[in-house]
N, C-alpha and C positions, 0 to 999 in steps of 0.2 A: 962267754954263756954262761958261769959261774952267778956272773950277776946280773943277769936277771932273775934266778931267780931263788935268789936273796929278801929274805926279813926285811929290813934293812931300806931297798932295791924297790919292794913292795909299798913300802912305805912309803919312802918319796914319792914314788909314783901320783899315789893318792891321794897327799896332800896338794901336787901339784896341779893332777887335777881341781879335788874339792874350790882349792884355791882358783886359778881358772876360772871354773861355774861362777863361783861368784863375783868374783872381776866382769865378767861376760853378763851378766842379770843387773850386777847396780849401774855399770856405763850407763846403763841413762839417768841416774839419779846427779844431779848437784853435786861435785864437790865441796865450792865452798873458801874458804883458809882458815888455819888451826882459830884467829878470832872469832871469825864467824862460819863454821860450820855447816851445813847446807849437807842433806838427810843422805850423799852416798858416801863422806871423811870418814862417819863409819868403820861401812863394813867391806870399803876398797879400804881402808885401812891397811885389816888384819888378812884380805883378803893375797897381800901384797905380801905381808908379813907369815903365810900360811907355803904361798906360796916357795917365796925364796928359801925356809926350814926344809920346803918340801925339798929344790933342790939342795940342798948343803945334805941331807938326810941322802938323794939317793949315793951325793959325790963321797961320801962318808961310805957308803956301802962299796968303793967299786979295791978299796983299803982290803976288806973280807973276804972271806972264800966263805961263811958260810951256808948250806945249803936247806932252802926249806923243807919243809917235816911234809912228807906226805902228809895228806885230807883228809881229816878224820869223819866220814858224814855219821856216822849215827846222834852226834848229838844236837846235828842241824837236819835230820827231820823227825828225834824222836819228842821233841824239846816242838815247835808246831802243830805234831801229832796231840803233844799234852791238853797243850791251851783248846786245839777246838776236842779234844773231847771236853773239856772244863763246862768251854763256848755251848753243848750238845749234853751231854746231859743238869745240870744244874737245872733248864727249869722244867723239865723230864719228871727229873727222880730226889730234885734239890745238895743237899749241900755236899752230905758225909758223902751219896756213891761219887758228885763231879769232884770232890779231894780226895778223895784215896786218889778213883784214875791216875791225878793229873799229878800226886805227890809219886804214886811210879811209875807210871810212867816218863815224871823227869828223872826218876831215879833210875830208868834201866839204858837212860844215857851214856850214863857211867855203864863201860865192859865188867867193869870188876863189882857194880853192884849186890849187897849182900840181899834180898827178898827181902831174908824175918826184919832184917835192921831198917826194910825201907818202909816197915806191915807197921809193925814199932814206931817206927816219923812222924807216919800217916795218922796213927792212928789214934796219937798225941798232939799232933799239925793238926787235925782238921780239925777236933773238938774244938781249941780255942781259940781259930784266929773266927771262927763261927759264931762263937762264941763272944768275940770284941768287934767284928761287922753287926752282927743280930740286938745283940745284948749291950752291949756296949756305948756301943753305937748309934744303935735303932736302927738297922737297918734290911727292911722287910725281906729274910731268907731263909725261907724252912731246909731242917734239920735235913728230914725228911720228910715226901710227898711221892705221889704214882696218880702219876696224869698223864 
């Protein structure tokens, strides 16, 4: 049962599933020949290679007894929340509050994050990124707005 929770075994499964999916989708395309390749030649060839690679990874994982580490859900929840916060805050309050929120929230994905370091990072990063987009590239983004 160790095999089913190995990182390598799971990576092999992902490769096999992805390769199989591409093979199913590309099966309607004509394959052609190496001399006159059809639209299915490249995706079918790559999907077959990916599928074979996945099988090889799965077979090689049978020799290892490495167990999968516990899944840390914190980054999987905090990073999307930071992106949503940025999207909601930007039109109403401008780039500064939205940027501050995204840096602080994304930084909290790490349990050991230093809040003072995150605040200092945001205080330098947010004006620099706004300057790059608004001043250098000409993207019309207000730094601070109240609407």
